[in-house]
C-alpha positions in Angstrom: -54.0 -39.2 22.9 -54.9 -40.5 26.2 -54.5 -43.9 25.2 -50.9 -42.8 23.9 -49.8 -40.9 26.9 -51.9 -42.8 29.5 -51.3 -41.2 33.0 -48.3 -39.9 32.5 -49.2 -36.5 30.3 -48.9 -33.5 32.7 -49.3 -29.9 32.2 -46.4 -28.0 34.2 -46.8 -24.6 33.2 -49.2 -21.8 31.2 -48.6 -18.4 30.2 -52.0 -16.4 29.6 -52.1 -13.0 27.5 -53.7 -10.2 29.4 -57.1 -10.6 27.5 -57.2 -14.0 28.2 -57.2 -14.7 24.0 -53.9 -16.6 23.9 -52.6 -19.6 25.6 -49.3 -21.5 25.6 -49.6 -24.6 28.3 -46.2 -26.6 28.8 -46.6 -30.2 28.7 -44.5 -33.4 29.4 -45.3 -37.3 28.8 -44.1 -40.8 28.1 -44.7 -42.4 25.1 -44.8 -46.1 25.5 -43.2 -48.7 22.8 -40.0 -50.3 22.0 -38.1 -47.3 23.7 -39.9 -45.6 26.1 -39.4 -41.8 24.9 -40.3 -38.7 27.0 -41.8 -35.9 24.7 -41.8 -32.4 26.2 -43.5 -29.7 24.4 -45.9 -26.9 24.4 -49.7 -26.1 23.3 -50.7 -22.6 21.9 -54.4 -21.6 21.5 -55.8 -19.2 20.3 -59.1 -18.0 21.2 -61.9 -15.5 19.0 -63.7 -12.7 21.1 -66.8 -15.4 21.8 -64.1 -17.7 23.3 -63.9 -20.0 20.7 -60.5 -21.8 19.7 -59.8 -20.4 16.2 -56.1 -21.8 16.3 -54.5 -25.0 18.2 -50.7 -25.8 17.7 -48.6 -28.6 19.4 -45.1 -27.9 19.1 -42.6 -30.8 20.9 -39.2 -32.1 21.2 -36.9 -34.1 20.8 -37.6 -35.5 17.7 -36.9 -39.0 18.4 -39.8 -38.9 21.0 -42.1 -36.8 18.1 -41.2 -39.7 16.2 -42.2 -42.4 19.0 -45.3 -40.3 19.5 -46.8 -40.7 15.7 -45.7 -43.9 15.7 -47.9 -44.7 18.6 -50.7 -42.5 17.3 -50.7 -44.3 13.9 -51.1 -47.8 15.4 -54.6 -46.8 17.0 -55.9 -45.5 13.8 -57.9 -47.5 11.1 -56.0 -48.3 8.2 -58.3 -46.3 5.6 -57.9 -43.3 7.9 -54.2 -43.5 8.0 -53.9 -43.3 4.4 
């Protein structure tokens, strides 16, 4: 992801549950490509009792920026893996 976002990726805010096992991290980044797009979203992270990640979800918007992100990432995936 760092190759896609470069230095533009930043976290802005975070929310943590009282027990520290659930996190919500808000981010923003520019997607390089034909048209520069800005993607905003949150990472939702859940930890188990040992502190290991058991669930990681990324929610992002707007749809055109998500599509640009997908295309930028797919250009970096070797052909056989993309299929």
